VEXDOPA-525746 format. One record per residue: residue number from 1; x, y, z of N, C-alpha, C in turn. Coordinates in nm, 4 decimals. Atoms other than C-alpha are relative to their C-alpha. Layout:
BEGIN
NUM/X/Y/Z/X/Y/Z/X/Y/Z
...
END
This chain:
BEGIN
1/0.0830/-0.0598/0.0300/-0.0333/-0.0475/-0.0141/0.1202/0.1750/0.0221
2/-0.1118/-0.1162/-0.0160/0.2649/0.2308/0.1127/0.0659/-0.0073/-0.1725
3/-0.0642/-0.0130/0.1039/0.4469/0.1418/-0.2460/-0.0718/0.0609/-0.1107
4/0.1073/-0.0888/0.1004/0.1155/0.2993/-0.3991/0.0516/0.1501/0.0048
5/0.0110/-0.0863/-0.0262/0.1188/0.5845/-0.2352/0.1526/0.0864/-0.0213
6/-0.1188/-0.1127/-0.0079/0.4882/0.7049/-0.2646/0.0393/0.0019/-0.1735
7/-0.0585/0.0296/0.1350/0.4857/0.5826/-0.6312/-0.1231/0.1505/-0.0879
8/0.0885/-0.1378/0.0409/0.1517/0.8309/-0.6670/0.0693/0.1293/0.0391
9/-0.0542/-0.1117/-0.0142/0.3606/1.1246/-0.4993/0.1051/0.0147/-0.0844
10/-0.1042/-0.0342/0.0983/0.6553/1.0879/-0.7028/-0.0636/0.0349/-0.1232
11/0.0108/-0.0463/0.1326/0.4796/1.0663/-1.0120/-0.1038/0.1622/-0.0272
12/0.0762/-0.1851/-0.0116/0.2561/1.4205/-0.9096/0.1139/0.0675/-0.0023
13/-0.1410/-0.1507/-0.0102/0.5852/1.6081/-0.8163/0.0704/-0.0319/-0.1523
14/-0.0330/-0.0154/0.1014/0.7206/1.5185/-1.1270/-0.1221/0.0327/-0.1505
15/0.0702/-0.0710/0.0953/0.4222/1.6019/-1.3203/-0.0253/0.1475/0.0051
16/0.0013/-0.1346/-0.0262/0.4252/1.9298/-1.1242/0.1065/0.0829/-0.0650
17/-0.1075/-0.1023/0.0033/0.7519/2.0205/-1.1649/0.0236/0.0283/-0.1603
18/0.0454/-0.0027/0.1912/0.7050/1.9457/-1.5952/-0.0643/0.0725/-0.0096
19/0.0502/-0.0720/0.0143/0.4605/2.1463/-1.5760/0.0329/0.1428/0.0220
20/-0.0478/-0.1525/-0.0333/0.5805/2.4275/-1.4147/0.1133/0.0761/-0.0798
21/-0.0924/-0.0640/0.0902/0.8959/2.4423/-1.5941/-0.0605/0.0206/-0.1331
22/0.0915/-0.0155/0.1260/0.6759/2.4028/-1.9265/-0.0467/0.1473/0.0294
23/0.0367/-0.1198/-0.0540/0.5125/2.7313/-1.7546/0.0485/0.1026/-0.0679
24/-0.1553/-0.0655/0.0128/0.8526/2.9164/-1.7588/0.0029/0.0055/-0.1455
25/-0.0396/-0.0049/0.1508/0.9360/2.8094/-2.0932/-0.1143/0.1141/-0.0715
26/0.1246/-0.0646/0.0336/0.5739/2.9288/-2.2117/-0.0028/0.1437/-0.0309
27/-0.0414/-0.1346/-0.0594/0.6208/3.2586/-2.0330/0.0890/0.0992/-0.0564
28/-0.1431/0.0122/0.0562/0.9662/3.2807/-2.1729/-0.0528/0.0885/-0.1606
29/0.0668/-0.0289/0.1412/0.8023/3.2502/-2.5428/-0.0950/0.1416/-0.0455
30/0.1006/-0.1134/0.0280/0.5042/3.4812/-2.4940/0.0753/0.1587/-0.0168
31/-0.0861/-0.1172/-0.0001/0.7566/3.7728/-2.3646/0.0525/0.0405/-0.1516
32/-0.1099/-0.0443/0.0992/0.9866/3.7432/-2.6305/-0.0854/0.0483/-0.1304
33/0.0237/-0.0715/0.0968/0.7226/3.7616/-2.8879/-0.1067/0.1433/0.0055
34/0.0479/-0.1726/-0.0449/0.5607/4.0893/-2.7362/0.1108/0.0565/-0.0304
35/-0.0771/-0.0333/0.0387/0.8677/4.2193/-2.7631/0.0699/0.0392/-0.1079
36/0.0081/-0.0071/0.2014/0.8901/4.1589/-3.1694/-0.0591/0.0805/-0.0334
37/0.0877/-0.0366/0.0933/0.5982/4.2542/-3.2114/-0.0158/0.2053/0.0389
38/-0.0089/-0.1491/-0.0385/0.6519/4.6098/-3.0345/0.1369/0.0405/-0.0371
39/-0.0796/-0.0517/0.1169/0.9828/4.6510/-3.2106/-0.0728/0.0064/-0.1147
40/0.0541/0.0037/0.1429/0.8228/4.5810/-3.5112/-0.0996/0.1153/-0.0573
41/0.0895/-0.0672/-0.0038/0.5446/4.7900/-3.4601/0.0573/0.1958/0.0222
42/-0.0618/-0.1227/-0.0175/0.7786/5.1204/-3.3142/0.0527/0.0112/-0.1225
43/-0.1087/-0.0277/0.1069/0.9907/5.0678/-3.6460/-0.0855/0.0239/-0.1165
44/0.0761/-0.0598/0.1196/0.6781/5.1001/-3.8742/-0.0445/0.1125/0.0427
45/0.0370/-0.1395/-0.0557/0.5270/5.3861/-3.6799/0.0449/0.1393/0.0175
46/-0.1064/-0.1440/-0.0504/0.7972/5.6169/-3.5306/0.1007/-0.0373/-0.1544
47/-0.0660/-0.0247/0.0798/0.9885/5.4682/-3.8553/0.1643/-0.0276/0.0497
48/-0.1496/0.0177/-0.0524/1.3329/5.4423/-3.6163/-0.0379/-0.0935/0.1242
49/-0.0214/0.0631/-0.0902/1.3876/5.1669/-3.3596/0.0400/0.0497/0.1305
50/-0.0857/-0.0809/-0.1607/1.4814/5.2247/-2.9973/0.1687/-0.0437/-0.0411
51/-0.1630/-0.0007/0.0477/1.8219/5.0887/-3.0751/0.0697/0.1102/-0.0654
52/-0.0456/-0.1207/0.0942/1.8897/5.3614/-3.3648/0.0314/0.1253/0.0611
53/0.0545/-0.1816/-0.0194/1.7400/5.6425/-3.1600/0.1487/-0.0081/0.1516
54/-0.0750/-0.0156/-0.0799/2.0057/5.5350/-2.8699/0.1440/-0.0007/-0.0473
55/-0.0984/0.0039/0.0043/2.2972/5.5231/-3.0823/-0.0062/0.1289/-0.0395
56/-0.0097/-0.1685/0.0841/2.2165/5.8909/-3.2647/0.0088/0.1185/0.1530
57/-0.0373/-0.1159/-0.0970/2.2138/6.0306/-2.8923/0.1534/-0.0142/0.0543
END
């Protein structure tokens, strides 16, 4: 009986850690996409990117 409980706890912990790591990867990807969209939007609207303005200053 204890073997089943330990197996269930280990499987649950492994699943939790896996999903926890996947959530951070997903958040990182979403943040990167938003950053790229923001850069493209700024370059289309203002005609210059933020890095160009920093170099010109």
